[in-house]
C-alpha positions in Angstrom: 79.9 62.7 126.5 80.6 65.0 123.5 84.2 65.3 122.7 84.2 67.3 119.5 82.0 68.8 116.7 83.8 67.9 113.5 81.7 69.9 111.0 78.3 71.3 110.3 76.5 72.4 107.2 73.1 73.9 106.3 70.9 72.3 103.7 67.4 72.7 102.5 64.5 70.2 103.0 60.8 70.9 102.5 61.3 74.7 102.6 63.1 74.6 105.9 66.8 74.9 106.8 68.3 71.7 108.3 71.7 71.1 109.9 73.9 68.1 108.9 76.7 67.7 111.5 79.4 65.2 112.5 80.4 64.8 116.1 82.5 62.6 118.2 80.8 61.2 121.3 82.3 58.6 123.7 85.0 58.0 121.1 82.7 57.3 118.3 81.9 59.5 115.3 78.2 60.2 114.8 76.1 62.0 112.3 73.2 64.3 113.2 70.6 65.8 111.0 67.9 68.0 112.5 65.6 70.9 111.6 66.3 74.4 112.6 62.6 75.4 112.1 63.7 78.4 110.1 61.9 78.8 106.7 64.1 79.1 103.6 61.8 81.8 102.2 62.7 83.9 105.2 66.4 83.2 105.1 67.4 83.0 101.4 71.1 82.4 100.6 73.1 85.6 100.1 71.1 87.4 102.7 72.2 88.7 106.1 69.5 86.4 107.7 71.1 83.3 106.1 74.6 84.6 107.0 73.5 84.9 110.6 72.0 81.4 110.6 75.2 80.0 109.1 77.2 81.6 111.8 75.1 79.9 114.5 75.4 76.3 113.1 77.8 75.1 115.9 75.8 76.8 118.6 72.6 75.0 117.3 74.4 71.6 117.4 75.3 72.1 121.0 71.8 73.2 121.9 70.3 70.2 120.0 72.5 67.8 121.9 71.3 69.4 125.1 67.8 68.9 123.9 67.2 72.6 123.9 65.9 73.2 120.4 63.4 75.6 121.9 66.3 78.1 122.4 67.1 78.3 118.6 64.9 81.3 118.0 66.0 83.2 121.1 69.7 82.5 120.3 69.2 83.7 116.7 67.5 87.0 117.8 70.3 87.7 120.4 72.9 87.2 117.8 71.0 89.4 115.3 71.1 92.3 117.8 75.0 91.9 117.8 75.0 92.1 114.0 76.6 90.0 111.4 80.2 90.5 110.2 79.7 90.1 106.5 82.9 90.4 104.4 81.3 92.9 102.1 80.5 95.2 105.0 84.0 94.8 106.5 85.5 95.6 103.1 83.4 98.7 102.8 84.4 99.9 106.3 88.0 99.2 105.5 87.8 101.4 102.3 86.0 104.1 104.2 88.7 104.1 106.9 91.4 105.1 104.4 92.0 108.8 104.5 94.3 110.9 102.4 94.6 108.5 99.5 95.0 109.9 96.1 91.9 109.3 93.9 94.0 107.1 91.6 95.3 105.0 94.5 91.7 104.7 95.9 90.3 103.6 92.6 93.1 101.1 92.2 92.3 99.6 95.6 88.7 99.4 94.8 89.5 97.5 91.6 91.8 95.2 93.5 89.2 94.3 96.1 86.5 93.3 93.5 87.6 89.6 93.1 87.6 89.1 96.9 84.2 90.8 97.2 82.9 88.6 94.4 84.1 85.4 96.2 83.6 86.4 99.8 80.7 88.9 99.6 78.2 87.0 101.7 80.7 85.2 103.9 80.9 85.9 107.6 84.4 87.3 108.0 84.7 84.9 111.0 84.1 82.0 108.6 87.1 82.8 106.4 89.8 80.3 107.2 92.9 79.0 105.5 90.8 76.5 103.5 88.5 79.3 102.2 91.5 81.4 101.3 93.0 78.5 99.3 89.7 78.3 97.5 90.0 82.0 96.7 93.5 81.4 95.3 92.1 78.6 93.1 89.4 81.0 92.0 92.1 83.4 90.8 94.0 80.7 89.1 90.9 80.0 86.9 91.2 83.6 85.6 93.5 84.6 82.7 95.5 87.1 84.7 99.3 87.4 85.5 100.8 86.2 88.8 101.6 89.9 89.6 97.8 90.6 89.3 96.9 87.6 91.5 99.3 88.9 94.1 97.7 92.3 94.1 94.3 90.8 94.6 95.5 88.4 97.3 97.3 91.2 99.2 94.2 93.3 99.1 92.3 90.5 100.7 95.0 90.4 103.4 94.6 94.2 104.0 90.9 93.7 104.7 91.5 90.8 107.0 94.2 92.8 108.9 91.7 95.6 109.2 89.1 93.0 110.7 91.8 91.8 113.1 92.8 95.3 114.3 89.1 96.1 114.9 88.7 92.8 116.9 86.1 91.4 114.3 88.3 88.2 114.1 90.7 86.6 116.5 93.3 85.7 114.1 94.2 86.5 110.5 94.3 83.2 108.6 95.9 84.7 105.5 99.1 83.2 104.1 100.2 84.1 100.6 100.4 81.3 98.1 103.8 80.9 96.4 102.8 81.3 92.8 105.3 80.6 90.1 106.5 84.0 88.8 105.7 84.6 85.2 107.2 88.0 84.9 107.7 88.9 81.3 111.0 90.3 80.1 111.1 94.0 79.6 110.9 94.8 76.0 113.1 98.0 75.7 113.7 99.6 72.4 117.1 98.7 70.9 119.8 101.3 70.5 119.0 101.7 66.8 115.3 102.2 67.5 116.0 104.8 70.2 118.1 106.7 67.7 115.4 106.5 65.1 112.7 107.7 67.6 114.9 110.5 68.8 115.9 111.8 65.4 112.9 111.0 63.2 109.9 111.9 65.4 108.3 115.2 65.0 105.3 117.2 66.3 103.8 116.6 69.8 104.8 112.9 69.9 108.4 114.0 68.9 108.5 116.3 71.9 107.1 113.5 74.1 109.5 110.9 73.0 112.6 113.1 73.3 111.7 114.0 76.9 110.8 110.4 77.8 113.9 108.8 76.2 116.3 111.3 77.6 114.9 111.6 81.1 113.3 108.4 82.1 110.3 110.1 83.5 106.9 108.4 83.9 104.1 109.1 81.4 102.0 111.2 83.9 105.1 113.2 85.0 105.9 114.1 81.4 102.3 115.1 80.4 102.1 117.3 83.6 105.2 119.4 82.7 104.8 123.1 82.5 107.5 125.4 81.0 108.3 126.6 84.5 109.5 123.1 85.2 112.3 123.4 82.6 115.1 125.2 84.3 117.3 126.2 81.4 119.6 128.3 83.6 120.6 125.3 85.8 119.9 122.7 83.2 117.4 120.8 85.2 113.9 119.4 84.9 111.7 119.8 88.0 109.4 116.8 88.5 106.7 117.9 91.0 103.4 116.8 89.6 101.7 114.1 87.6 98.4 113.8 85.6 96.0 110.9 85.2 92.4 110.5 84.5 91.5 112.2 87.9 93.6 115.3 87.1 96.7 116.8 88.4 98.3 115.5 91.5 101.6 114.7 93.1 104.0 112.1 91.6 103.7 108.4 92.3 105.8 108.2 95.4 107.7 110.6 97.7 110.9 109.9 95.9 109.2 110.7 92.5 109.3 114.4 93.4 112.7 115.2 92.2 115.0 117.5 90.1 116.7 115.7 87.3 119.3 116.6 84.8 118.3 118.3 81.5 120.7 116.5 79.2 122.4 118.6 76.5 120.5 117.3 73.4 117.1 117.7 75.2 118.2 121.2 76.5 118.9 122.4 72.9 115.7 120.9 71.5 113.4 122.3 74.2 115.0 125.7 74.0 114.2 125.8 70.2 110.6 124.7 70.9 110.2 127.4 73.5 111.6 130.2 71.2 109.2 129.1 68.5 106.1 129.0 70.7 106.9 131.8 73.1 104.7 130.3 75.9 104.2 131.6 79.4 105.9 129.8 82.3 102.5 128.5 83.3 101.7 126.9 80.0 101.8 123.1 79.7 104.3 121.8 77.1 101.5 119.5 75.7 98.3 120.8 74.3 95.1 120.0 76.0 96.4 119.1 79.5 93.5 119.1 82.0 91.1 118.2 79.2 89.8 114.6 79.0 91.7 113.7 75.8 95.1 114.2 77.3 94.7 113.1 80.9 95.1 109.5 79.7 97.8 108.9 77.1 96.1 105.7 75.9 93.0 107.7 74.9 94.7 110.8 73.5 95.9 112.0 70.1 99.4 111.3 71.2 98.8 107.5 71.1 97.6 107.7 67.6 100.7 109.7 66.6 102.9 107.1 68.5 101.4 104.1 66.8 101.6 105.8 63.3 105.3 106.6 64.0 106.2 103.0 65.0 104.4 101.6 62.0 106.2 104.2 59.7 109.6 103.0 60.7 108.6 99.3 61.1 109.2 99.3 64.9 107.5 96.6 66.9 104.9 98.1 69.2 105.6 98.5 72.8 103.5 100.3 75.5 104.5 104.0 75.8 105.7 103.3 79.3 108.5 101.2 77.8 110.3 104.5 76.9 111.1 104.6 80.6 112.6 101.1 80.5 114.5 102.1 77.4 116.1 105.1 79.0 117.4 102.9 82.0 118.6 100.1 79.8 120.3 102.4 77.3 122.1 104.5 79.9 123.2 101.5 81.9 124.4 99.6 78.9 126.5 102.7 78.0 128.3 102.7 81.3 126.3 105.4 83.1 126.4 105.4 86.8 123.8 103.2 88.4 123.1 105.8 91.2 122.6 108.5 88.5 120.1 106.4 86.6 118.2 105.5 89.8 118.0 109.1 90.8 116.8 110.2 87.3 114.0 107.7 87.4 112.9 108.6 90.9 113.6 105.2 92.5 113.8 105.0 96.3 117.1 103.2 96.1 119.4 101.4 93.6 118.1 98.0 94.6 114.9 98.8 92.8 116.8 99.8 89.7 118.9 96.7 89.8 116.0 94.4 90.2 114.7 95.5 86.8 117.8 96.4 84.8 120.8 94.5 86.2 121.2 92.6 83.0 122.0 95.8 81.1 125.1 96.6 83.2 128.1 96.2 80.9 130.4 93.2 81.5 134.0 92.9 80.5 137.5 93.5 81.9 137.6 95.4 85.3 140.2 97.2 87.3 142.3 98.0 84.3 144.0 100.8 86.3 145.9 98.3 88.4 148.3 97.7 85.5 149.6 101.3 85.7 149.0 101.6 89.4 151.2 98.6 90.3 153.7 99.2 87.4 153.7 95.6 86.4 153.5 92.1 88.0 153.5 91.7 91.7 
C-alpha cells in the first residue's frame, strides 16, 4: 500500500528522461527510478515541453506504481492540451492586465519583475513554493543591491503570484516576505550654511532650479515641469499639477502630489525679477528645453553639469539633486516650522510619512513655557 510520494526529480540517462522518486509503502521508504520514454532532444530544459513533463512527475510515479507506464504519453498529451502555466507567461499576462498605469510606473514595474523572470522564467507557476521563494531571496542576497531594492523585487513577485491566485492558476499563494535587516542610509541633507551658499551664490539656470527646490521642497520632475502660469504672484502660490520624466509630461507622482503650495517671499521676489527680465508668455516653461530629450532627465541634462560645477566651486560634498527636497524639509523643521505645513508643501499624504523621514530634525528643548505666565507662579 502506497502511503506517500515524498519527492520526485527528472534526470537524464542515455538521451532519455528518467524519474528518481522516493515513496513510503507499507511504512517503509523506497526509492524508484524508471524511464519516462521521452527523449531529451525533444524536451530540452527551458522549453515548454520539459516544463510540462516536470509538472507530471507525480502523476507518472502513480501510473508507474499501478503498472500503467503505457499511459504516460496519453497523460502528457492531455495535459499539453490544457496548457502549461509557465511563470514567464503568467508574468506577461499580469503586466498586460494593468491598464491606466503611467509609462514611468509601467517601466518601473517591468524593471522590478526582471529578477523574478530571470530566476523563475521556466518554472511552472504551480511549482513555486515557499522553498523556491526562499531560494529566490538567496538569489537576491547574492546581488550587490540595497534591502529596499530587494523588497521591491520581492513585492513584485508577490503581485504576480496574487494575479495567478486571482485567476485560479494556483490554489494558494506561498509568498511570505523575508525579514531583511534594514540598511537604510541616513539622509544626507545640505547643512544650513550650505543651503545659504546655494541660495545666494548660485546663478543662471541652476540658480533658478536650486532656489525653487530649496524654498519649496518640490520634486525634481515637478520643478522642471513648471510653466510661468503655475507661478501665481497675485496669491503668492505655486501650482503643482504636472511632472516631467523621460517619457514626457504627466501628472505628479501621487494624488496628493497635485497641490497648491506657498510661494515664499524670497522666492517670490526672485522669480518676479526673472519674469520681468525674460518677459515670457504664461505657457512658457521656466527652464529651457523642456520637452526635449536633454531636459526630461535631470541627470542627463546641462543642469546636472552646472550643479556639479557649483558644488565643486564652493567645496560642497556631492549629493544627488533630490536631496534638495530632503534639505528643505530638514531645514524648515529644524527652524521650528509647523510639521503639517512642511508635509503639505512636500505633497505627502499625511504627516506620518514626513515624520518617518525627518523626525530627527524636529527641535528639542524646553516646552510649554507659556505655563509660567499662565499659572502666575508655582501651583
